[in-house]
C-alpha positions as CSV (number, residue, x, y, z in Angstrom):
1,X,0.0,0.0,0.0
2,X,1.3,3.5,-0.8
3,X,0.3,6.5,1.2
4,X,1.8,9.3,-0.8
5,X,0.3,12.3,1.0
6,X,0.8,14.0,4.4
7,X,2.8,12.4,7.2
8,X,0.8,9.2,7.7
9,X,4.0,7.2,8.4
10,X,4.3,8.8,11.9
11,X,3.6,6.6,14.8
12,X,3.1,7.4,18.5
13,X,4.1,5.0,21.3
14,X,1.6,5.1,24.1
15,X,1.8,3.7,27.6
16,X,2.0,-0.1,27.5
17,X,4.4,0.2,24.5
18,X,1.6,0.2,22.0
19,X,2.4,1.8,18.6
20,X,-0.4,3.8,17.2
21,X,-0.7,5.3,13.8
22,X,-2.2,4.5,10.4
23,X,0.8,2.7,9.1
24,X,1.1,0.6,12.2
25,X,-2.7,-0.2,11.9
26,X,-2.2,-1.4,8.3
27,X,0.7,-3.6,9.2
28,X,-1.2,-5.0,12.1
29,X,-4.1,-5.9,9.8
30,X,-1.8,-7.8,7.5
31,X,-0.7,-5.4,4.9
32,X,2.7,-6.8,3.9
33,X,4.3,-3.5,2.8
34,X,3.4,0.2,3.4
35,X,5.2,3.1,1.8
36,X,4.5,6.3,3.7
37,X,6.0,9.6,4.7
38,X,7.0,10.6,8.2
39,X,7.0,14.4,7.5
40,X,5.0,16.7,5.2
41,X,6.3,16.6,1.6
42,X,5.7,19.2,-1.1
43,X,3.3,18.1,-3.7
44,X,5.7,18.3,-6.6
45,X,8.3,16.2,-4.7
46,X,5.6,13.6,-3.8
47,X,4.5,13.4,-7.5
48,X,8.1,13.0,-8.7
49,X,8.9,10.3,-6.2
50,X,5.7,8.4,-6.7
51,X,6.1,8.4,-10.5
52,X,9.6,7.1,-10.1
53,X,8.5,4.5,-7.5
54,X,5.7,3.1,-9.7
55,X,8.0,3.0,-12.7
56,X,10.6,0.9,-10.7
57,X,7.8,-1.4,-9.4
58,X,6.6,-1.9,-13.0
59,X,10.2,-2.9,-13.9
60,X,10.2,-5.6,-11.2
61,X,12.0,-3.9,-8.3
62,X,11.2,-4.7,-4.8
63,X,9.3,-1.9,-2.9
64,X,12.3,-0.7,-0.7
65,X,14.7,-0.7,-3.7
66,X,12.1,1.1,-5.9
67,X,11.6,3.7,-3.2
68,X,15.4,4.2,-2.8
69,X,15.9,4.8,-6.5
70,X,12.9,7.1,-6.7
71,X,14.0,9.2,-3.8
72,X,17.6,9.8,-5.1
73,X,18.3,13.5,-5.2
74,X,15.0,14.5,-3.4
75,X,16.2,16.0,-0.1
76,X,12.7,16.6,1.2
77,X,11.4,13.1,0.4
78,X,10.9,11.4,3.8
79,X,9.2,8.3,2.5
80,X,9.9,5.0,4.2
81,X,9.2,1.4,3.4
82,X,7.5,-0.4,6.3
83,X,7.0,-4.2,6.4
84,X,8.4,-6.8,4.1
85,X,9.5,-4.5,1.3
């Protein structure tokens, strides 16, 4: 799953060591891989990175490798690959 907007990759640890956040919830529900950002990203950067990411996925790259390639040279791209990417 790709969450290309906002900072949905952020999680909060609550008392009892529970991790709360949308990405954590998706992983808990069984989503094998989540690509999301941990800080706000400008729209033009998100569009550039997501275009590159999907191009690399179409070429057969694994999610983490595709994301790394797509983020090269994009200083403000704080996308992370969570799960089995």
